[in-house]
ROSE-916221 format. One record per residue: residue number from 1; x, y, z of N, C-alpha, C in turn. Coordinates in nm, 3 decimals, m for minus. Layout:
# residues N
{atom NUM; {X; Y; Z}; {X; Y; Z}; {X; Y; Z}} ...
This chain:
# residues 221
{atom 1; {m0.530; 1.900; 4.979}; {m0.419; 1.917; 4.884}; {m0.345; 1.784; 4.866}} {atom 2; {m0.321; 1.713; 4.976}; {m0.250; 1.584; 4.969}; {m0.328; 1.485; 4.885}} {atom 3; {m0.462; 1.489; 4.899}; {m0.547; 1.396; 4.822}; {m0.534; 1.425; 4.673}} {atom 4; {m0.532; 1.552; 4.635}; {m0.520; 1.590; 4.494}; {m0.387; 1.542; 4.437}} {atom 5; {m0.278; 1.554; 4.515}; {m0.147; 1.512; 4.468}; {m0.144; 1.361; 4.447}} {atom 6; {m0.203; 1.285; 4.538}; {m0.206; 1.140; 4.525}; {m0.283; 1.098; 4.401}} {atom 7; {m0.395; 1.162; 4.375}; {m0.476; 1.128; 4.257}; {m0.398; 1.155; 4.129}} {atom 8; {m0.333; 1.270; 4.122}; {m0.256; 1.306; 4.002}; {m0.143; 1.206; 3.980}} {atom 9; {m0.075; 1.168; 4.090}; {0.033; 1.071; 4.077}; {m0.016; 0.936; 4.030}} {atom 10; {m0.134; 0.894; 4.077}; {m0.190; 0.766; 4.035}; {m0.221; 0.767; 3.887}} {atom 11; {m0.272; 0.880; 3.839}; {m0.305; 0.890; 3.696}; {m0.181; 0.879; 3.611}} {atom 12; {m0.070; 0.938; 3.655}; {0.055; 0.930; 3.579}; {0.105; 0.787; 3.574}} {atom 13; {0.095; 0.715; 3.686}; {0.140; 0.576; 3.690}; {0.058; 0.490; 3.596}} {atom 14; {m0.075; 0.510; 3.595}; {m0.162; 0.433; 3.507}; {m0.130; 0.460; 3.361}} {atom 15; {m0.104; 0.585; 3.327}; {m0.071; 0.621; 3.188}; {0.058; 0.554; 3.146}} {atom 16; {0.155; 0.551; 3.237}; {0.284; 0.491; 3.203}; {0.273; 0.342; 3.184}} {atom 17; {0.180; 0.276; 3.257}; {0.166; 0.131; 3.251}; {0.071; 0.086; 3.142}} {atom 18; {m0.006; 0.177; 3.083}; {m0.103; 0.138; 2.982}; {m0.032; 0.088; 2.856}} {atom 19; {m0.086; m0.018; 2.790}; {m0.023; m0.068; 2.667}; {m0.036; 0.034; 2.556}} {atom 20; {0.057; 0.036; 2.459}; {0.050; 0.133; 2.349}; {m0.073; 0.108; 2.263}} {atom 21; {m0.135; 0.214; 2.217}; {m0.250; 0.201; 2.130}; {m0.203; 0.168; 1.990}} {atom 22; {m0.299; 0.133; 1.902}; {m0.264; 0.099; 1.765}; {m0.191; 0.216; 1.700}} {atom 23; {m0.080; 0.185; 1.630}; {m0.001; 0.290; 1.566}; {0.110; 0.343; 1.655}} {atom 24; {0.108; 0.307; 1.789}; {0.211; 0.355; 1.879}; {0.313; 0.246; 1.914}} {atom 25; {0.288; 0.121; 1.863}; {0.377; 0.013; 1.901}; {0.518; 0.033; 1.849}} {atom 26; {0.531; 0.103; 1.731}; {0.665; 0.134; 1.680}; {0.741; 0.222; 1.780}} {atom 27; {0.671; 0.317; 1.840}; {0.734; 0.411; 1.931}; {0.770; 0.348; 2.065}} {atom 28; {0.702; 0.237; 2.098}; {0.721; 0.178; 2.230}; {0.845; 0.090; 2.237}} {atom 29; {0.908; 0.063; 2.124}; {1.022; m0.027; 2.123}; {1.151; 0.046; 2.163}} {atom 30; {1.246; m0.031; 2.211}; {1.380; 0.023; 2.239}; {1.375; 0.137; 2.336}} {atom 31; {1.444; 0.244; 2.301}; {1.458; 0.357; 2.392}; {1.356; 0.466; 2.362}} {atom 32; {1.246; 0.431; 2.295}; {1.142; 0.529; 2.266}; {1.151; 0.585; 2.126}} {atom 33; {1.257; 0.552; 2.049}; {1.269; 0.599; 1.912}; {1.189; 0.509; 1.818}} {atom 34; {1.151; 0.563; 1.703}; {1.080; 0.485; 1.603}; {1.174; 0.380; 1.547}} {atom 35; {1.128; 0.257; 1.535}; {1.209; 0.149; 1.480}; {1.189; 0.139; 1.329}} {atom 36; {1.293; 0.101; 1.257}; {1.283; 0.082; 1.113}; {1.186; m0.032; 1.083}} {atom 37; {1.113; m0.026; 0.973}; {1.023; m0.137; 0.938}; {1.103; m0.260; 0.899}} {atom 38; {1.044; m0.376; 0.913}; {1.108; m0.498; 0.866}; {1.106; m0.501; 0.713}} {atom 39; {1.183; m0.590; 0.654}; {1.182; m0.604; 0.508}; {1.042; m0.636; 0.457}} {atom 40; {0.970; m0.722; 0.529}; {0.835; m0.759; 0.486}; {0.738; m0.643; 0.502}} {atom 41; {0.751; m0.566; 0.610}; {0.664; m0.448; 0.627}; {0.687; m0.349; 0.513}} {atom 42; {0.813; m0.327; 0.478}; {0.844; m0.235; 0.369}; {0.791; m0.289; 0.236}} {atom 43; {0.803; m0.419; 0.214}; {0.751; m0.479; 0.090}; {0.601; m0.457; 0.078}} {atom 44; {0.529; m0.471; 0.189}; {0.384; m0.453; 0.185}; {0.346; m0.308; 0.154}} {atom 45; {0.423; m0.212; 0.208}; {0.398; m0.071; 0.177}; {0.415; m0.046; 0.028}} {atom 46; {0.526; m0.096; m0.028}; {0.553; m0.078; m0.170}; {0.449; m0.149; m0.256}} {atom 47; {0.419; m0.274; m0.221}; {0.327; m0.352; m0.304}; {0.188; m0.292; m0.308}} {atom 48; {0.142; m0.239; m0.195}; {0.011; m0.176; m0.194}; {0.006; m0.058; m0.288}} {atom 49; {0.113; 0.023; m0.289}; {0.114; 0.139; m0.378}; {0.114; 0.094; m0.523}} {atom 50; {0.195; m0.008; m0.557}; {0.202; m0.054; m0.696}; {0.074; m0.125; m0.739}} {atom 51; {0.007; m0.190; m0.646}; {m0.123; m0.251; m0.680}; {m0.225; m0.143; m0.718}} {atom 52; {m0.218; m0.029; m0.649}; {m0.310; 0.081; m0.677}; {m0.265; 0.167; m0.795}} {atom 53; {m0.137; 0.157; m0.833}; {m0.080; 0.241; m0.938}; {0.002; 0.154; m1.033}} {atom 54; {m0.063; 0.093; m1.133}; {0.009; 0.004; m1.225}; {0.118; 0.077; m1.304}} {atom 55; {0.204; m0.001; m1.368}; {0.310; 0.053; m1.453}; {0.246; 0.103; m1.583}} {atom 56; {0.263; 0.232; m1.612}; {0.192; 0.292; m1.725}; {0.286; 0.373; m1.813}} {atom 57; {0.238; 0.403; m1.934}; {0.310; 0.487; m2.029}; {0.223; 0.605; m2.066}} {atom 58; {0.284; 0.722; m2.087}; {0.206; 0.832; m2.145}; {0.152; 0.789; m2.282}} {atom 59; {0.033; 0.839; m2.314}; {m0.028; 0.806; m2.443}; {m0.082; 0.933; m2.507}} {atom 60; {m0.123; 0.921; m2.632}; {m0.178; 1.036; m2.703}; {m0.315; 1.072; m2.647}} {atom 61; {m0.356; 1.198; m2.659}; {m0.494; 1.230; m2.624}; {m0.589; 1.147; m2.711}} {atom 62; {m0.695; 1.099; m2.653}; {m0.793; 1.019; m2.726}; {m0.928; 1.092; m2.719}} {atom 63; {m0.992; 1.120; m2.837}; {m0.955; 1.080; m2.973}; {m0.818; 1.135; m3.016}} {atom 64; {m0.754; 1.058; m3.105}; {m0.619; 1.089; m3.153}; {m0.627; 1.129; m3.300}} {atom 65; {m0.595; 1.255; m3.330}; {m0.601; 1.307; m3.466}; {m0.462; 1.311; m3.527}} {atom 66; {m0.449; 1.253; m3.647}; {m0.320; 1.246; m3.716}; {m0.337; 1.309; m3.854}} {atom 67; {m0.246; 1.397; m3.891}; {m0.251; 1.460; m4.022}; {m0.250; 1.354; m4.131}} {atom 68; {m0.332; 1.373; m4.237}; {m0.346; 1.272; m4.341}; {m0.214; 1.243; m4.412}} {atom 69; {m0.126; 1.341; m4.415}; {0.001; 1.322; m4.485}; {0.114; 1.279; m4.391}} {atom 70; {0.084; 1.253; m4.263}; {0.186; 1.207; m4.166}; {0.191; 1.055; m4.171}} {atom 71; {0.258; 1.004; m4.273}; {0.253; 0.860; m4.301}; {0.305; 0.776; m4.185}} {atom 72; {0.420; 0.813; m4.130}; {0.478; 0.729; m4.025}; {0.395; 0.733; m3.898}} {atom 73; {0.339; 0.850; m3.865}; {0.255; 0.861; m3.746}; {0.126; 0.781; m3.764}} {atom 74; {0.075; 0.775; m3.887}; {m0.043; 0.693; m3.914}; {m0.009; 0.545; m3.900}} {atom 75; {0.112; 0.507; m3.940}; {0.155; 0.368; m3.919}; {0.159; 0.335; m3.770}} {atom 76; {0.205; 0.433; m3.691}; {0.209; 0.414; m3.546}; {0.069; 0.395; m3.489}} {atom 77; {m0.026; 0.478; m3.533}; {m0.163; 0.464; m3.486}; {m0.221; 0.329; m3.526}} {atom 78; {m0.184; 0.282; m3.646}; {m0.234; 0.153; m3.694}; {m0.188; 0.038; m3.605}} {atom 79; {m0.071; 0.055; m3.542}; {m0.022; m0.047; m3.449}; {m0.124; m0.072; m3.338}} {atom 80; {m0.182; 0.036; m3.287}; {m0.279; 0.023; m3.177}; {m0.417; m0.017; m3.228}} {atom 81; {m0.442; 0.009; m3.357}; {m0.562; m0.047; m3.420}; {m0.549; m0.199; m3.425}} {atom 82; {m0.434; m0.246; m3.473}; {m0.411; m0.391; m3.483}; {m0.411; m0.458; m3.346}} {atom 83; {m0.370; m0.383; m3.243}; {m0.369; m0.439; m3.107}; {m0.507; m0.437; m3.043}} {atom 84; {m0.605; m0.375; m3.109}; {m0.742; m0.375; m3.059}; {m0.778; m0.261; m2.967}} {atom 85; {m0.691; m0.158; m2.961}; {m0.714; m0.047; m2.868}; {m0.776; 0.076; m2.935}} {atom 86; {m0.745; 0.098; m3.063}; {m0.797; 0.212; m3.137}; {m0.873; 0.165; m3.260}} {atom 87; {m0.962; 0.249; m3.309}; {m1.032; 0.224; m3.435}; {m1.033; 0.352; m3.517}} {atom 88; {m1.019; 0.339; m3.647}; {m1.016; 0.455; m3.734}; {m1.158; 0.504; m3.758}} {atom 89; {m1.179; 0.635; m3.735}; {m1.312; 0.694; m3.749}; {m1.329; 0.765; m3.883}} {atom 90; {m1.222; 0.778; m3.962}; {m1.230; 0.844; m4.091}; {m1.164; 0.981; m4.091}} {atom 91; {m1.168; 1.046; m4.210}; {m1.106; 1.177; m4.225}; {m1.205; 1.288; m4.189}} {atom 92; {m1.151; 1.398; m4.138}; {m1.230; 1.517; m4.112}; {m1.140; 1.639; m4.115}} {atom 93; {m1.199; 1.754; m4.129}; {m1.125; 1.880; m4.129}; {m1.145; 1.947; m3.995}} {atom 94; {m1.034; 1.988; m3.934}; {m1.040; 2.057; m3.805}; {m0.978; 2.195; m3.821}} {atom 95; {m1.024; 2.289; m3.740}; {m0.975; 2.427; m3.749}; {m0.827; 2.432; m3.719}} {atom 96; {m0.755; 2.510; m3.802}; {m0.611; 2.528; m3.784}; {m0.574; 2.668; m3.832}} {atom 97; {m0.558; 2.763; m3.739}; {m0.528; 2.901; m3.778}; {m0.395; 2.915; m3.851}} {atom 98; {m0.307; 2.815; m3.838}; {m0.177; 2.821; m3.905}; {m0.183; 2.769; m4.049}} {atom 99; {m0.297; 2.717; m4.087}; {m0.313; 2.668; m4.222}; {m0.367; 2.779; m4.313}} {atom 100; {m0.323; 2.777; m4.438}; {m0.369; 2.879; m4.531}; {m0.520; 2.878; m4.550}} {atom 101; {m0.581; 2.760; m4.543}; {m0.726; 2.750; m4.561}; {m0.802; 2.764; m4.429}} {atom 102; {m0.728; 2.771; m4.318}; {m0.793; 2.781; m4.187}; {m0.834; 2.646; m4.130}} {atom 103; {m0.802; 2.540; m4.202}; {m0.838; 2.405; m4.155}; {m0.734; 2.307; m4.208}} {atom 104; {m0.727; 2.191; m4.146}; {m0.639; 2.085; m4.196}; {m0.710; 1.952; m4.185}} {atom 105; {m0.673; 1.862; m4.276}; {m0.736; 1.731; m4.279}; {m0.659; 1.634; m4.190}} {atom 106; {m0.735; 1.561; m4.110}; {m0.675; 1.463; m4.021}; {m0.753; 1.332; m4.031}} {atom 107; {m0.688; 1.226; m3.987}; {m0.755; 1.098; m3.966}; {m0.777; 1.084; m3.816}} {atom 108; {m0.899; 1.060; m3.778}; {m0.930; 1.049; m3.634}; {m0.934; 0.902; m3.592}} {atom 109; {m0.866; 0.876; m3.480}; {m0.867; 0.742; m3.418}; {m0.930; 0.756; m3.279}} {atom 110; {m1.024; 0.668; m3.250}; {m1.089; 0.671; m3.119}; {m1.073; 0.535; m3.051}} {atom 111; {m1.101; 0.532; m2.923}; {m1.083; 0.410; m2.845}; {m1.190; 0.306; m2.879}} {atom 112; {m1.148; 0.182; m2.888}; {m1.241; 0.069; m2.896}; {m1.294; 0.041; m2.754}} {atom 113; {m1.391; m0.047; m2.740}; {m1.432; m0.086; m2.603}; {m1.315; m0.137; m2.520}} {atom 114; {m1.224; m0.213; m2.583}; {m1.105; m0.260; m2.510}; {m1.015; m0.144; m2.474}} {atom 115; {m1.000; m0.048; m2.567}; {m0.918; 0.069; m2.540}; {m0.973; 0.151; m2.424}} {atom 116; {m1.105; 0.167; m2.420}; {m1.167; 0.244; m2.311}; {m1.139; 0.179; m2.176}} {atom 117; {m1.126; 0.047; m2.176}; {m1.095; m0.023; m2.050}; {m0.949; m0.008; m2.012}} {atom 118; {m0.863; 0.025; m2.110}; {m0.719; 0.031; m2.085}; {m0.668; 0.173; m2.060}} {atom 119; {m0.726; 0.272; m2.128}; {m0.682; 0.410; m2.112}; {m0.736; 0.468; m1.982}} {atom 120; {m0.659; 0.555; m1.919}; {m0.701; 0.618; m1.794}; {m0.624; 0.748; m1.774}} {atom 121; {m0.670; 0.836; m1.687}; {m0.591; 0.955; m1.653}; {m0.467; 0.913; m1.574}} {atom 122; {m0.359; 0.990; m1.590}; {m0.236; 0.958; m1.519}; {m0.247; 0.982; m1.369}} {atom 123; {m0.173; 0.903; m1.292}; {m0.165; 0.919; m1.146}; {m0.019; 0.913; m1.105}} {atom 124; {0.008; 0.943; m0.979}; {0.144; 0.933; m0.927}; {0.239; 1.022; m1.005}} {atom 125; {0.351; 0.964; m1.053}; {0.449; 1.040; m1.128}; {0.395; 1.088; m1.263}} {atom 126; {0.283; 1.031; m1.310}; {0.222; 1.069; m1.438}; {0.093; 1.148; m1.417}} {atom 127; {0.080; 1.211; m1.302}; {m0.044; 1.282; m1.269}; {m0.075; 1.396; m1.365}} {atom 128; {0.027; 1.449; m1.432}; {0.004; 1.560; m1.525}; {m0.030; 1.512; m1.666}} {atom 129; {m0.041; 1.381; m1.687}; {m0.073; 1.326; m1.818}; {m0.223; 1.300; m1.828}} {atom 130; {m0.291; 1.359; m1.929}; {m0.435; 1.337; m1.940}; {m0.472; 1.194; m1.977}} {atom 131; {m0.383; 1.125; m2.052}; {m0.412; 0.987; m2.092}; {m0.286; 0.902; m2.078}} {atom 132; {m0.300; 0.788; m2.012}; {m0.192; 0.690; m2.004}; {m0.249; 0.553; m2.036}} {atom 133; {m0.159; 0.461; m2.067}; {m0.200; 0.322; m2.087}; {m0.109; 0.235; m2.002}} {atom 134; {m0.169; 0.142; m1.928}; {m0.094; 0.062; m1.831}; {m0.068; m0.077; m1.886}} {atom 135; {0.050; m0.131; m1.856}; {0.090; m0.258; m1.917}; {0.138; m0.360; m1.814}} {atom 136; {0.102; m0.343; m1.689}; {0.136; m0.443; m1.588}; {0.148; m0.383; m1.450}} {atom 137; {0.169; m0.469; m1.352}; {0.183; m0.428; m1.212}; {0.317; m0.477; m1.159}} {atom 138; {0.388; m0.391; m1.089}; {0.515; m0.433; m1.030}; {0.490; m0.535; m0.918}} {atom 139; {0.558; m0.646; m0.927}; {0.554; m0.747; m0.822}; {0.685; m0.735; m0.743}} {atom 140; {0.677; m0.682; m0.621}; {0.796; m0.647; m0.542}; {0.852; m0.769; m0.471}} {atom 141; {0.985; m0.782; m0.477}; {1.052; m0.892; m0.408}; {1.192; m0.847; m0.367}} {atom 142; {1.258; m0.929; m0.288}; {1.397; m0.906; m0.245}; {1.417; m0.765; m0.191}} {atom 143; {1.338; m0.731; m0.088}; {1.343; m0.597; m0.028}; {1.449; m0.592; 0.081}} {atom 144; {1.526; m0.484; 0.081}; {1.627; m0.463; 0.186}; {1.611; m0.322; 0.242}} {atom 145; {1.586; m0.313; 0.372}; {1.567; m0.185; 0.440}; {1.700; m0.138; 0.496}} {atom 146; {1.736; m0.013; 0.470}; {1.860; 0.043; 0.521}; {1.847; 0.092; 0.664}} {atom 147; {1.949; 0.162; 0.709}; {1.949; 0.216; 0.845}; {1.854; 0.335; 0.853}} {atom 148; {1.785; 0.347; 0.965}; {1.698; 0.461; 0.987}; {1.783; 0.585; 1.008}} {atom 149; {1.737; 0.700; 0.962}; {1.818; 0.822; 0.971}; {1.826; 0.872; 1.116}} {atom 150; {1.912; 0.969; 1.138}; {1.940; 1.017; 1.274}; {1.815; 1.074; 1.341}} {atom 151; {1.726; 1.132; 1.261}; {1.604; 1.189; 1.317}; {1.500; 1.082; 1.349}} {atom 152; {1.518; 0.962; 1.291}; {1.427; 0.853; 1.323}; {1.297; 0.854; 1.247}} {atom 153; {1.290; 0.924; 1.134}; {1.163; 0.933; 1.063}; {1.174; 0.900; 0.914}} {atom 154; {1.288; 0.853; 0.867}; {1.305; 0.822; 0.725}; {1.399; 0.703; 0.711}} {atom 155; {1.369; 0.617; 0.612}; {1.454; 0.502; 0.586}; {1.453; 0.474; 0.437}} {atom 156; {1.568; 0.433; 0.383}; {1.580; 0.400; 0.241}; {1.556; 0.251; 0.221}} {atom 157; {1.493; 0.219; 0.108}; {1.458; 0.080; 0.078}; {1.505; 0.046; m0.063}} {atom 158; {1.576; m0.065; m0.078}; {1.614; m0.118; m0.209}; {1.530; m0.242; m0.236}} {atom 159; {1.493; m0.261; m0.362}; {1.408; m0.377; m0.394}; {1.423; m0.413; m0.542}} {atom 160; {1.377; m0.533; m0.577}; {1.369; m0.578; m0.715}; {1.222; m0.603; m0.749}} {atom 161; {1.191; m0.596; m0.876}; {1.053; m0.626; m0.916}; {1.049; m0.677; m1.060}} {atom 162; {0.944; m0.752; m1.088}; {0.908; m0.792; m1.223}; {0.763; m0.754; m1.246}} {atom 163; {0.724; m0.742; m1.372}; {0.586; m0.707; m1.404}; {0.499; m0.832; m1.404}} {atom 164; {0.380; m0.817; m1.348}; {0.278; m0.922; m1.353}; {0.149; m0.860; m1.409}} {atom 165; {0.051; m0.942; m1.435}; {m0.079; m0.897; m1.488}; {m0.061; m0.817; m1.617}} {atom 166; {0.026; m0.865; m1.704}; {0.048; m0.798; m1.833}; {m0.073; m0.823; m1.922}} {atom 167; {m0.137; m0.717; m1.976}; {m0.257; m0.737; m2.058}; {m0.226; m0.800; m2.194}} {atom 168; {m0.326; m0.859; m2.256}; {m0.310; m0.931; m2.383}; {m0.253; m0.841; m2.492}} {atom 169; {m0.304; m0.716; m2.502}; {m0.262; m0.629; m2.612}; {m0.111; m0.602; m2.609}} {atom 170; {m0.051; m0.603; m2.489}; {0.090; m0.568; m2.475}; {0.181; m0.672; m2.539}} {atom 171; {0.130; m0.793; m2.562}; {0.212; m0.900; m2.620}; {0.171; m0.931; m2.764}} {atom 172; {0.093; m0.843; m2.828}; {0.055; m0.866; m2.966}; {0.175; m0.846; m3.059}} {atom 173; {0.171; m0.912; m3.174}; {0.282; m0.903; m3.269}; {0.297; m0.761; m3.324}} {atom 174; {0.186; m0.688; m3.338}; {0.194; m0.552; m3.393}; {0.272; m0.460; m3.299}} {atom 175; {0.251; m0.472; m3.169}; {0.325; m0.392; m3.072}; {0.473; m0.429; m3.074}} {atom 176; {0.503; m0.559; m3.075}; {0.642; m0.604; m3.073}; {0.716; m0.562; m3.199}} {atom 177; {0.646; m0.559; m3.314}; {0.711; m0.523; m3.439}; {0.747; m0.375; m3.444}} {atom 178; {0.659; m0.289; m3.393}; {0.684; m0.145; m3.399}; {0.773; m0.098; m3.283}} {atom 179; {0.760; m0.164; m3.168}; {0.841; m0.131; m3.050}; {0.922; m0.256; m3.012}} {atom 180; {1.030; m0.285; m3.084}; {1.100; m0.412; m3.064}; {1.163; m0.430; m2.927}} {atom 181; {1.186; m0.322; m2.852}; {1.245; m0.337; m2.718}; {1.139; m0.355; m2.610}} {atom 182; {1.012; m0.335; m2.646}; {0.907; m0.340; m2.543}; {0.894; m0.478; m2.479}} {atom 183; {0.900; m0.588; m2.555}; {0.891; m0.719; m2.488}; {0.994; m0.738; m2.378}} {atom 184; {1.113; m0.677; m2.394}; {1.215; m0.687; m2.289}; {1.169; m0.617; m2.161}} {atom 185; {1.100; m0.505; m2.176}; {1.049; m0.433; m2.059}; {0.950; m0.519; m1.980}} {atom 186; {0.876; m0.600; m2.053}; {0.772; m0.680; m1.987}; {0.831; m0.795; m1.905}} {atom 187; {0.949; m0.844; m1.945}; {1.000; m0.967; m1.885}; {1.124; m0.950; m1.798}} {atom 188; {1.190; m0.836; m1.805}; {1.315; m0.825; m1.731}; {1.293; m0.787; m1.585}} {atom 189; {1.392; m0.821; m1.502}; {1.389; m0.781; m1.361}; {1.450; m0.642; m1.349}} {atom 190; {1.386; m0.559; m1.270}; {1.433; m0.422; m1.248}; {1.466; m0.401; m1.101}} {atom 191; {1.548; m0.300; m1.075}; {1.584; m0.263; m0.938}; {1.532; m0.124; m0.908}} {atom 192; {1.481; m0.104; m0.788}; {1.428; 0.026; m0.750}; {1.474; 0.067; m0.611}} {atom 193; {1.469; 0.198; m0.586}; {1.506; 0.254; m0.455}; {1.401; 0.357; m0.417}} {atom 194; {1.350; 0.347; m0.296}; {1.251; 0.443; m0.247}; {1.283; 0.480; m0.103}} {atom 195; {1.229; 0.594; m0.059}; {1.238; 0.635; 0.081}; {1.101; 0.622; 0.146}} {atom 196; {1.101; 0.566; 0.266}; {0.980; 0.560; 0.347}; {0.993; 0.660; 0.461}} {atom 197; {0.883; 0.723; 0.498}; {0.883; 0.816; 0.610}; {0.778; 0.772; 0.712}} {atom 198; {0.808; 0.806; 0.837}; {0.713; 0.777; 0.947}; {0.620; 0.895; 0.959}} {atom 199; {0.492; 0.873; 0.933}; {0.395; 0.982; 0.933}; {0.259; 0.930; 0.976}} {atom 200; {0.197; 1.003; 1.066}; {0.064; 0.966; 1.116}; {0.061; 0.823; 1.172}} {atom 201; {0.170; 0.786; 1.239}; {0.173; 0.656; 1.307}; {0.200; 0.537; 1.219}} {atom 202; {0.250; 0.558; 1.097}; {0.280; 0.445; 1.010}; {0.387; 0.484; 0.907}} {atom 203; {0.447; 0.382; 0.845}; {0.545; 0.403; 0.739}; {0.473; 0.413; 0.606}} {atom 204; {0.514; 0.510; 0.525}; {0.454; 0.528; 0.393}; {0.558; 0.585; 0.297}} {atom 205; {0.531; 0.580; 0.168}; {0.623; 0.634; 0.070}; {0.635; 0.785; 0.085}} {atom 206; {0.758; 0.834; 0.077}; {0.778; 0.979; 0.087}; {0.725; 1.051; m0.036}} {atom 207; {0.739; 0.989; m0.152}; {0.690; 1.048; m0.278}; {0.658; 0.934; m0.375}} {atom 208; {0.578; 0.959; m0.479}; {0.548; 0.854; m0.576}; {0.676; 0.805; m0.644}} {atom 209; {0.693; 0.676; m0.663}; {0.812; 0.623; m0.731}; {0.825; 0.680; m0.872}} {atom 210; {0.948; 0.704; m0.915}; {0.973; 0.764; m1.046}; {1.082; 0.687; m1.119}} {atom 211; {1.061; 0.558; m1.140}; {1.159; 0.480; m1.214}; {1.136; 0.496; m1.364}} {atom 212; {1.227; 0.440; m1.444}; {1.215; 0.450; m1.589}; {1.086; 0.387; m1.638}} {atom 213; {1.033; 0.439; m1.746}; {0.909; 0.386; m1.802}; {0.918; 0.387; m1.953}} {atom 214; {0.839; 0.304; m2.016}; {0.828; 0.301; m2.161}; {0.736; 0.414; m2.205}} {atom 215; {0.766; 0.475; m2.318}; {0.685; 0.589; m2.368}; {0.636; 0.557; m2.509}} {atom 216; {0.507; 0.522; m2.520}; {0.451; 0.484; m2.650}; {0.435; 0.603; m2.744}} {atom 217; {0.450; 0.723; m2.696}; {0.437; 0.839; m2.785}; {0.556; 0.851; m2.879}} {atom 218; {0.669; 0.796; m2.840}; {0.785; 0.797; m2.928}; {0.758; 0.707; m3.048}} {atom 219; {0.817; 0.741; m3.162}; {0.788; 0.667; m3.283}; {0.851; 0.528; m3.283}} {atom 220; {0.953; 0.508; m3.203}; {1.012; 0.375; m3.191}; {1.104; 0.376; m3.070}} {atom 221; {1.144; 0.256; m3.027}; {1.238; 0.241; m2.915}; {1.349; 0.147; m2.957}} 
């Protein structure tokens, strides 16, 4: 019995003296509580998410059908034709039970090769959007981490960002003429706030960021 007790005690001592494994170093600091991430650690968490999820706008379903008599909406579609993203496929009649003839005439616009490279299904805060178009990536800077909460598993982060990797089409004259405030979105500095949570041995975003975004579906801004 004495031998068994000595062995058990030795095992406990070894466990206590063993260095923390990967992912446990946060827990090993101080009095055993999780430590808040540094400003740089928080910046890397944010930047990785934004690198994987560019800044995007909801877009029309593609192919995009516009009623032949919707003059202003056709002008809007022409903006993206001039920007090299859409091409006009011509007129066609599509079924419409609300029409007296059972059909209505539309002009169909489909994606160009460049448009196909730019359009994508929505992700993150736009996950419910079938088609979005992305116009840059947030470049995170000036990060400030707040105090960790009483439970030790959540921290608020404030940061600034500017857009980088802005695609060529976003700076075309046709886009700027129809959406005169859009160039400001591309160049201005923005401020954001997010919460990080400690989960599975690391800090990560509590939810997808939901800051303001430009919406190309609107007829003007």
